C-alpha positions as CSV (number, residue, x, y, z in Angstrom):
1,M,16.3,12.3,-0.3
2,A,16.6,10.0,-3.2
3,L,17.1,7.4,-0.5
4,M,14.2,8.4,1.7
5,Q,11.6,8.2,-1.0
6,P,11.7,4.5,-2.0
7,L,11.8,3.7,2.2
8,H,8.7,5.9,2.6
9,S,7.3,3.5,0.0
10,L,8.6,0.7,1.2
11,G,6.9,1.2,4.6
12,R,3.8,2.0,3.5
13,R,3.8,-0.8,0.9
14,L,3.7,-2.7,4.4
15,S,1.8,-0.8,6.4
16,W,-1.5,-0.5,3.8
17,D,-3.7,-3.5,3.2
18,R,-4.0,-2.4,-0.9
19,T,-5.4,-5.6,-1.9
20,V,-4.4,-5.6,-5.2
21,T,-1.8,-8.3,-5.0
22,V,0.6,-5.6,-5.1
23,P,1.8,-4.2,-1.7
24,A,-1.7,-4.0,0.1
25,M,-4.6,-1.1,0.4
26,P,-5.9,1.4,2.2
27,A,-8.1,1.9,4.2
28,Y,-5.1,1.6,6.4
29,R,-3.5,-1.9,6.1
30,G,-3.1,-2.3,10.0
31,M,-6.4,-1.3,11.1
32,E,-8.2,-3.3,8.2
33,Q,-6.5,-6.3,9.2
34,E,-7.0,-5.9,12.7
35,R,-10.7,-5.1,11.4
36,E,-10.3,-8.6,9.7
37,R,-8.8,-10.8,12.5
38,R,-11.0,-9.5,15.0
39,A,-14.2,-10.3,12.6
40,G,-12.8,-13.8,12.4
41,S,-12.4,-14.2,15.7
42,A,-15.7,-12.9,16.6
43,F,-16.9,-15.8,14.2
44,V,-14.8,-18.5,15.4
45,T,-15.8,-17.4,19.2
46,A,-19.8,-18.0,18.1
47,L,-18.7,-20.6,16.3
48,S,-17.3,-22.3,19.1
49,L,-20.2,-21.6,21.5
50,L,-22.8,-23.3,18.9
51,A,-20.1,-26.1,19.1
52,G,-20.1,-26.4,22.7
53,W,-24.0,-25.9,22.7
54,L,-24.4,-28.8,20.7
55,G,-21.8,-30.7,22.4
56,M,-23.9,-30.5,25.7
57,L,-27.0,-31.9,24.1
58,A,-25.0,-34.9,22.3
59,W,-23.3,-35.4,25.7
60,E,-25.0,-34.6,28.6
61,R,-22.6,-36.5,31.1
62,P,-19.3,-36.1,30.0
63,T,-17.4,-38.6,31.9
64,A,-15.3,-37.0,34.7
65,M,-12.0,-38.4,32.8
66,A,-12.9,-36.6,29.9
67,A,-12.9,-33.5,31.8
68,E,-9.7,-34.0,33.6
69,G,-8.1,-34.8,30.4
70,S,-9.6,-31.4,29.1
71,E,-8.8,-29.2,31.7
72,A,-4.8,-30.9,31.8
73,G,-4.7,-30.0,28.1
74,A,-5.6,-26.6,28.6
75,R,-3.2,-26.1,31.4
76,N,-0.4,-27.4,29.6
77,A,-1.3,-25.1,26.7
78,I,-1.6,-22.2,28.8
79,E,2.1,-22.9,30.6
80,A,3.6,-23.5,27.3
81,D,2.5,-20.2,25.9
82,G,3.7,-18.7,29.0
83,K,7.2,-19.8,28.8
84,A,7.4,-18.9,24.9
85,D,6.2,-15.5,26.2
86,R,8.6,-15.2,28.8
87,L,11.3,-16.5,26.6
88,R,10.5,-13.8,24.1
89,Q,10.5,-11.2,26.5
90,K,13.9,-12.4,27.9
91,R,15.2,-12.1,24.3
92,F,13.7,-8.6,23.5
93,V,15.2,-7.2,26.8
94,S,18.7,-8.3,25.5
95,W,18.0,-7.0,22.1
96,L,16.4,-3.6,23.6
97,A,19.9,-3.3,25.7
98,S,21.9,-3.7,22.5
99,F,19.6,-1.3,20.9
100,R,20.0,1.2,23.3
101,K,23.5,1.3,23.1
102,K,23.2,1.8,19.4
103,A,20.8,4.6,19.8
104,E,23.1,6.2,22.0
105,S,25.8,5.9,19.5
106,R,23.8,7.7,17.2
107,G,23.4,10.6,19.3
108,I,19.8,9.6,20.9
109,G,19.5,11.2,24.5
110,A,19.3,9.1,27.6
111,E,16.2,10.9,28.7
112,I,14.0,10.3,25.9
113,L,15.7,6.9,25.2
114,K,14.2,6.0,29.2
115,R,11.0,7.9,28.4
116,A,10.6,6.2,25.0
117,L,11.6,2.6,25.7
118,A,10.9,2.0,29.9
119,G,8.8,-1.0,30.2
120,L,8.7,-1.7,26.5
121,R,7.2,-5.2,25.7
122,P,7.0,-6.3,22.1
123,D,3.2,-6.3,20.6
124,P,2.1,-10.1,20.0
125,E,-0.5,-8.9,17.4
126,I,2.1,-7.7,15.1
127,L,4.4,-10.8,15.7
128,A,0.7,-12.6,14.5
129,L,0.6,-10.5,11.4
130,V,4.0,-10.5,10.5
131,R,3.6,-14.4,10.5
132,N,0.2,-14.9,9.0
133,Q,-0.7,-11.8,6.7
134,P,-3.1,-12.8,4.5
135,E,-2.5,-12.0,0.6
136,H,-5.8,-10.6,-1.2
137,S,-6.7,-10.5,-5.1
138,R,-8.4,-7.6,-5.5
139,T,-8.2,-6.0,-9.0
140,V,-7.1,-2.8,-10.1
141,G,-10.5,-1.8,-11.3
142,A,-12.1,-2.9,-7.5
143,Y,-9.3,-0.8,-5.9
144,V,-10.2,2.4,-7.8
145,G,-14.0,1.7,-7.2
146,F,-13.1,1.2,-3.7
147,A,-10.8,4.4,-3.5
148,A,-13.1,6.5,-5.4
149,S,-16.6,5.7,-3.9
150,E,-19.4,8.0,-3.3
151,E,-19.1,8.3,0.2
152,R,-15.4,9.1,0.2
153,I,-16.0,11.5,-2.4
154,K,-18.8,13.2,-0.9
155,A,-17.0,13.8,2.4
156,G,-13.9,14.8,0.3
157,Q,-15.9,17.8,-1.0
158,A,-17.2,18.3,2.4
159,K,-13.5,18.8,3.5
160,L,-12.6,20.9,0.4
161,A,-14.9,23.3,1.3
162,E,-14.4,23.3,4.9
163,H,-10.3,24.1,4.6
164,A,-10.8,26.1,1.5
165,S,-8.7,29.1,2.7
166,L,-6.1,26.7,4.3
167,L,-6.1,24.4,1.1
168,A,-5.6,27.7,-1.0
169,R,-2.1,28.6,0.9
170,I,-1.0,25.1,0.9
171,E,-1.8,24.8,-2.9
172,R,0.1,28.6,-3.4
173,H,3.1,27.8,-1.3
174,F,4.1,24.5,-2.8
175,G,2.5,24.5,-6.2
176,V,0.6,21.2,-5.7
177,D,-3.0,20.7,-6.8
178,R,-5.0,20.7,-3.3
179,H,-7.8,18.1,-5.0
180,I,-4.7,15.6,-5.3
181,L,-3.8,16.5,-1.7
182,V,-7.3,15.8,-0.4
183,A,-7.2,12.2,-2.4
184,I,-4.3,11.4,-0.6
185,W,-5.5,12.8,2.8
186,G,-8.9,10.7,2.1
187,L,-7.2,7.6,1.0
188,E,-4.4,7.4,3.5
189,S,-6.6,7.6,6.7
190,T,-10.4,8.7,5.8
191,Y,-9.6,12.6,5.8
192,G,-8.0,12.1,9.3
193,T,-10.6,10.0,10.9
194,R,-8.2,6.5,11.0
195,P,-5.0,7.8,11.1
196,G,-3.6,4.4,13.3
197,E,-4.2,3.5,16.9
198,R,-0.7,1.7,17.8
199,P,2.3,3.1,19.6
200,V,4.6,3.6,16.9
201,I,8.1,3.0,19.4
202,R,6.6,-0.4,20.4
203,S,5.3,-1.4,16.9
204,L,9.2,-0.3,15.3
205,A,10.8,-2.0,18.2
206,T,8.7,-5.5,17.5
207,L,9.6,-5.3,13.8
208,A,13.6,-4.8,14.7
209,F,13.5,-7.3,17.3
210,L,12.2,-9.6,14.7
211,G,14.9,-9.2,12.2
212,G,15.0,-10.8,9.2
213,R,15.9,-9.2,5.9
214,R,14.1,-5.6,7.0
215,A,15.7,-5.3,10.3
216,A,18.0,-2.7,8.9
217,F,15.2,-0.7,7.7
218,W,13.1,-1.2,10.7
219,H,16.2,-0.2,12.9
220,E,16.3,3.0,10.8
221,Q,12.6,3.7,11.4
222,L,13.1,3.5,15.2
223,I,16.0,5.6,15.4
224,A,13.8,8.1,13.3
225,A,11.2,7.9,15.6
226,L,13.4,8.7,18.7
227,K,15.0,11.9,16.9
228,I,11.5,12.8,16.2
229,L,10.2,12.5,20.0
230,E,13.6,14.1,20.8
231,R,13.1,17.0,18.8
232,G,9.3,17.4,20.6
233,D,7.4,17.1,17.5
234,I,4.9,14.8,19.6
235,T,4.7,12.8,22.7
236,P,5.8,9.2,23.2
237,A,2.3,8.5,24.1
238,A,0.7,10.4,21.2
239,M,2.9,9.0,18.4
240,R,0.9,6.4,17.5
241,G,0.3,5.1,13.7
242,S,-0.3,1.6,11.6
243,W,1.3,-1.5,12.9
244,A,4.4,-1.1,10.3
245,G,4.7,2.3,11.8
246,A,3.0,4.8,9.2
247,M,2.0,7.7,11.0
248,G,-0.3,10.6,11.1
249,Q,-3.4,11.6,8.9
250,T,-0.9,11.4,5.7
251,Q,0.8,7.9,7.4
252,F,4.6,9.2,7.1
253,I,7.0,6.6,8.1
254,P,9.4,8.3,10.5
255,T,12.4,8.8,7.6
256,T,10.1,10.5,5.7
257,F,8.4,12.7,8.5
258,L,12.3,13.8,9.2
259,A,13.0,14.7,5.7
260,F,9.6,15.9,4.5
261,A,7.3,16.9,7.3
262,V,6.4,20.8,7.9
263,D,5.3,23.2,10.6
264,F,3.0,25.0,8.4
265,D,0.7,26.3,11.5
266,G,3.6,27.8,12.8
267,D,3.1,26.3,16.4
268,G,6.8,25.2,16.5
269,R,5.8,21.5,15.9
270,R,5.9,19.4,13.0
271,D,2.3,17.8,14.0
272,I,0.8,15.4,11.1
273,W,-1.2,13.6,13.9
274,R,-3.6,16.4,14.9
275,S,-3.0,19.6,13.0
276,V,-4.5,19.4,9.6
277,A,-2.3,22.2,8.1
278,D,0.8,20.3,9.1
279,A,-0.1,17.3,7.8
280,I,-1.5,18.1,4.5
281,A,1.3,20.5,3.8
282,S,3.9,18.0,4.7
283,A,2.3,15.8,1.8
284,A,2.5,18.9,-0.7
285,N,6.2,19.3,0.3
286,Y,6.8,15.6,0.0
287,L,5.4,16.1,-3.8
288,K,7.2,19.0,-4.6
289,K,10.7,17.5,-3.5
290,S,10.0,14.5,-5.8
291,G,9.3,16.6,-8.7
292,W,5.5,17.8,-9.0
293,R,5.1,20.4,-11.8
294,T,2.6,22.8,-11.1
295,G,-0.4,23.0,-13.7
296,Q,0.1,19.4,-15.4
297,P,-2.6,16.9,-14.7
298,W,-1.6,13.8,-13.8
299,G,-3.3,11.8,-16.7
300,F,-7.1,11.1,-17.9
301,E,-8.9,8.2,-19.3
302,V,-8.4,7.9,-23.3
303,L,-10.2,5.8,-25.9
304,L,-8.4,4.1,-28.4
305,P,-9.0,3.3,-32.3
306,K,-10.1,-0.1,-33.3
307,G,-6.9,-2.0,-34.4
308,F,-4.6,-0.3,-31.9
309,D,-1.3,-1.3,-31.2
310,F,-1.0,-2.2,-27.4
311,G,2.6,-2.9,-27.5
312,L,3.1,1.3,-27.5
313,S,1.7,1.3,-23.8
314,G,3.8,1.2,-20.7
315,R,4.3,3.7,-18.1
316,N,7.6,4.6,-19.5
317,R,7.3,4.9,-23.1
318,L,6.5,8.9,-23.0
319,R,5.3,10.2,-26.2
320,P,4.3,13.9,-27.3
321,L,0.6,14.3,-27.1
322,A,0.8,14.9,-30.7
323,A,2.2,11.7,-31.3
324,W,-0.8,9.9,-29.7
325,R,-3.1,12.2,-31.3
326,R,-1.6,11.2,-34.7
327,L,-2.0,7.6,-33.5
328,G,-6.0,8.0,-33.1
329,V,-5.9,8.5,-29.4
330,R,-8.5,10.8,-27.9
331,R,-9.7,11.9,-24.6
332,A,-12.5,9.9,-23.2
333,D,-14.0,13.1,-21.7
334,G,-14.3,14.7,-25.3
335,R,-11.9,17.3,-24.7
336,P,-8.9,18.4,-27.1
337,L,-5.4,16.7,-26.7
338,V,-3.0,19.9,-26.0
339,P,0.4,19.3,-27.0
340,A,1.8,21.7,-24.5
341,T,0.2,19.7,-21.8
342,G,4.1,17.6,-22.2
343,R,4.5,14.2,-22.8
344,A,2.8,11.1,-21.8
345,A,2.7,7.5,-21.5
346,L,0.0,5.1,-22.0
347,I,-1.2,2.8,-19.6
348,L,-3.6,-0.3,-19.5
349,P,-4.2,-1.0,-16.2
350,M,-6.2,-4.3,-16.7
351,G,-5.0,-5.0,-20.2
352,A,-7.0,-4.4,-23.4
353,R,-10.3,-4.7,-22.1
354,G,-10.3,-2.1,-19.3
355,P,-9.9,1.7,-19.3
356,A,-7.0,3.3,-21.1
357,F,-5.3,5.9,-19.3
358,L,-2.6,8.8,-20.5
359,V,-0.2,9.8,-17.4
360,F,2.4,12.4,-17.0
361,R,5.4,13.1,-15.1
362,N,2.9,13.7,-12.0
363,F,1.6,10.1,-12.3
364,H,5.2,9.1,-11.6
365,V,5.7,11.8,-8.6
366,I,2.7,10.0,-7.0
367,L,4.2,6.6,-7.3
368,R,7.0,8.4,-5.4
369,Y,4.4,8.5,-2.6
370,N,3.5,4.7,-3.3
371,Q,4.7,2.3,-5.5
372,A,1.5,0.5,-6.3
373,L,-0.1,1.4,-9.7
374,A,-3.6,1.1,-8.5
375,Y,-2.7,3.9,-5.7
376,A,-1.6,6.4,-7.8
377,L,-4.4,5.9,-10.2
378,S,-6.8,5.9,-7.6
379,I,-5.7,9.2,-6.0
380,G,-5.7,10.9,-9.6
381,H,-9.4,9.5,-10.3
382,L,-10.3,10.6,-6.6
383,A,-8.7,14.2,-7.2
384,D,-10.8,14.3,-10.6
385,R,-14.0,13.5,-9.1
386,L,-13.2,15.3,-6.0
387,R,-13.0,18.4,-8.5
388,G,-16.5,17.6,-10.0
389,G,-15.5,15.4,-12.9
390,G,-17.7,12.0,-13.9
391,P,-16.9,8.3,-13.4
392,L,-14.8,6.8,-16.0
393,V,-16.4,6.5,-19.3
394,R,-15.0,2.6,-20.2
395,A,-16.1,0.1,-17.5
396,W,-13.5,-2.0,-16.0
397,P,-13.6,-5.8,-16.6
398,E,-15.8,-8.1,-14.9
399,G,-15.3,-11.7,-13.8
400,E,-11.2,-10.8,-13.0
401,R,-9.2,-11.1,-10.1
402,G,-5.8,-10.4,-9.4
403,L,-3.0,-13.1,-9.4
404,T,-1.5,-14.1,-6.0
405,F,2.2,-13.7,-5.3
406,A,2.5,-17.6,-6.0
407,E,0.6,-17.6,-9.2
408,R,2.6,-14.7,-10.6
409,E,5.8,-17.1,-10.0
410,E,3.8,-19.7,-11.5
411,L,3.2,-17.7,-14.7
412,Q,6.5,-16.5,-14.6
413,R,7.8,-20.0,-14.5
414,L,5.6,-21.1,-17.2
415,L,6.9,-18.2,-19.8
416,V,10.4,-19.3,-18.8
417,A,9.6,-22.6,-19.7
418,R,8.5,-21.8,-23.1
419,G,11.6,-19.8,-23.7
420,Y,10.4,-16.5,-22.7
421,D,13.0,-14.1,-20.7
422,T,10.7,-12.8,-17.3
423,G,14.0,-11.8,-15.9
424,G,13.8,-14.1,-13.2
425,V,11.2,-15.8,-11.2
426,D,10.3,-13.6,-8.3
427,G,6.7,-12.6,-8.4
428,I,7.6,-9.1,-9.8
429,L,5.5,-8.1,-12.8
430,G,7.7,-5.9,-14.3
431,P,8.9,-4.5,-17.2
432,M,10.7,-8.0,-18.8
433,T,7.9,-9.9,-17.6
434,R,5.4,-7.5,-19.5
435,A,7.6,-8.0,-22.5
436,A,7.5,-11.7,-22.4
437,I,3.9,-11.3,-21.8
438,R,3.5,-9.5,-24.6
439,A,5.7,-11.7,-27.1
440,Y,3.7,-14.9,-26.0
441,Q,0.4,-13.1,-26.5
442,R,1.3,-12.0,-30.2
443,K,2.4,-15.6,-30.8
444,I,-1.0,-16.7,-29.9
445,G,-2.8,-14.3,-31.9
446,V,-4.6,-12.2,-28.6
447,P,-4.3,-8.2,-27.9
448,A,-0.6,-7.9,-26.9
449,D,-1.6,-5.6,-24.0
450,G,0.9,-7.5,-21.7
451,Y,-1.8,-7.8,-18.9
452,A,-1.2,-10.8,-16.5
453,G,-5.0,-11.6,-15.8
454,I,-6.1,-15.1,-14.6
455,G,-7.3,-16.2,-18.2
456,L,-3.7,-16.2,-19.1
457,L,-2.4,-18.0,-16.5
458,E,-5.4,-20.7,-17.0
459,R,-4.5,-20.7,-20.7
460,L,-0.3,-21.6,-20.0
461,R,-1.8,-24.1,-17.5
462,R,-3.9,-26.0,-20.2
463,E,-0.9,-25.7,-22.5
464,G,1.8,-27.7,-20.0
465,G,5.1,-28.5,-20.8
466,G,6.2,-26.0,-23.3
467,E,10.1,-26.2,-22.9
468,N,12.0,-23.7,-24.8
469,E,8.8,-23.8,-27.2
470,R,9.4,-20.4,-28.5
471,G,12.9,-21.3,-29.8
472,R,11.5,-24.3,-31.9
473,T,8.9,-22.0,-33.8
């Protein structure tokens, strides 16, 4: 079980376009990227038509030689593409035969292998997506704004009313707040309207065939998907999802489905594709088994006193609410900090200039569903809005953007050059990098909030050099 949760998060990181320079973002990654790709294709097509029309005006009588050369070039390109496709299909058939033997050795029956794998070909669109994934740099604030849009809030409140009886039963059975569950449902598949349309077996087979450092992961997901089919929860044709294999209304990857999906409507199948009851109850089961504490909030926005020590922030720095109260921290909505609520950590998603939050154990449980802080914060805030709460009191900073992966690596290199230990140059802004940022911020006399913004990177760039600077001061 402990293994399933990180695997679920990894698969979902790959299957959603989170555009926060952390793993991607909802609406769901495969669909969003396909929309972007199609929009781009339409633009290129229109541009090509315009260019062709202008060309006709400029060259009313193209020479026969030019026309023949263009046709020959087109034929050569088509032939080259055809050869590449045939070679790829030949390699895929060989790989599939080898995989079939491994699947049989894992107990998958010959009949389901025949039904699921017959005539299978790699998905060329997935090949293109894997090789050309765009990197976005939407900030946490922009992401939360997208997630808790007025349209999504209104639709979610309608779903809460429509499924009130079902949600009450699920809440009683699993002890998980219905508003959190509906927020997950809304963010993962827009309340079941966008669960993904790609054949999961084909997608996973394509990814496993490509190999690379995640080959073993995709292999296990494909085996798990075949086990789901063999059990009869869904048919091969109806097993659809994102290009990275996230399935159904709650976007479970296959290994997560096997571990946590439930048949809540009692029809004998765990159907997270077509059954609202099964989908939401499966998400509730996942959160419950990940440590959800009934009655505890995920967190709430807080206001900090002037001169507050931002070094006290960090998602793993838990303190009793009484301790935060003594430090002058107060709820943004004016309600009191109740000590019985439990221990909480202070997070500053966009640094000292943005909103601050005290988050509890349940916030970390949401992070088990998806490791992106922006995602967990969006789920919590959307749930509050669905419950009738208002918008955040403090506005998100304007003029910011998230750092790209290359920029995060550059930031780490510049800090290391000044003698700060980031724990490596890997583009991952973990606790050691945050600590290095805070140390640098204290040195230059700015709030030590640990936030890796574009302003910080630009300052480091302007300073240049800096080899072992910290050690010489």
